[in-house]
Every structure is written in structure tokens, then in C-alpha cells.
N, C-alpha and C positions, 0 to 999 in steps of 0.2 A: 504494500500500500504506500509506504513512504517513498519507494523508488519511483512510483508513478507521480507523486507530488514533486519530487526532485526534477524529473524530466519535464513536467509541465511548467514548473517555474523557470527552468533553463530556456525552454522554447519561448515562453512569454517574455522573459527578460531580454533575450537577444532580439526578438521581434520589436519590442518597445524601444530598445536602444537604437536599432536601425531606423525605425520610423522617426524617432526624435532627431537623429543626425541628418537624415536625407529628405524627409517629407514634411516635418513640422518645423516651423521657424522658432528659433530661440532655444533656451534651455528651460524646459518646463516640466509639467507633470509627467509626461510620458518618459522622459529621460530619468527622472527620479524614481518612477515606478519600475522602469526596466532595471535600473541599478539595484533597487530593493529586491526585485525578484531574483536577480543573480546572487546577491548576498544571501537571501533567504534559502535558495536552493543549496548553497554551500553549507549554511548553518544546519539545515535539516539533514543533509548528508552526513555531517560530522557528528551530530547529536543523536540521530535516530537510526541511521543505517550503518554507521561505522562500528557500533558494538557487535553487529552481526557479521559485517564484511569490513575488516579494518582498512582496506584500500579505498573504500567508497568516497571518503571525504577528499582525498587527494585526486581521485579520478574526476570527481565533480568539479573541483577547482580547475583542473586542467581542461576539462570539457568546456567550462564556461569561458575560459580565455581563448581556447581554440575556436569554438563556435562563433564567438564575437568577432575574432579576426577573420575567419572565413566568410562570415556574412558581410562584413565591410568590404573585403576583397572581391567577393562575388558581385556586390552591388556596383563597385567601381568598374569591373570588367564587363558588366552588362551594358546595354545601350540606354538604360534608364536615365543616366545622367544627361545624355545628349538630348533626350526628350524633355527634360525638366529645365535645362539651362537655356538662356537666351543666346542665340547664335545668329547675329546679323552682321552683315558687312555693308559699309557705306562706300559706294564707289562713285558718287557724284562729286563734282568739283565746283568750287565757287571762285569766280574771278573777282579779285578785289579792285575797286575803282581807284584810278589815279586821281590825284587832286584836280586835274584839268578836265577829266571826263565827266559827262553826265551819266546818271544811272540808266537812262533810256538808251544810251548808245552802246551798252555792254552786249557782248555776244551771249546768246542763250545756250 
């Protein structure tokens, strides 16, 4: 039962952190909740699962770090950043007026 809680907290924590970093502006509730879920999963693993499986706490800590890094890396490698970012190029030119020219005489 506690293993399922640890896994769910890991998944929700990583998901909330990725959503906070790339989808939601600022550092807000989703980032704090994601960090709390990751810390909660590690705490539950050390306190409830580790007496039965001594390696569970360390494995959960490593999984939290690795999953967060892989989620961020995967998001950067996907094309989602290109769809979210503003990518415009301005290729028009403006001719500056000389002091002796009138604005009406400039080329268009």
C-alpha cells in the first residue's frame, strides 16, 4: 500500500514541477506542491517502506532526482518549447530621413 503512495507522489511531484517550470508562469502553488510531493514520497519511503525493504528510501530519493531530470530533459528535447515560444523575424527595413528630405519623398 505504501509503495503505491510513494509512486503516486513521485508521479504527481514530477508532473507538478514540470508544469510549474514550463507551463505556468512564476513560482507558485504548483511548484511548491510538486516539491512537497517529492519530499513526501521520500519521507514515506524512509519511514514506512524502509523497515521492510531497507533500500527503498535511497531508491526513492534516486528515482525522484532521476525522474525530475529526465522529465526536464525530455521536455527540452520535444518540440513543445518551439510551440510555446515566440519565434518571429522582422525582415523589413526603415529608411531614415535626411535632414533635407521630406517624408513624402522617401522610397517605400
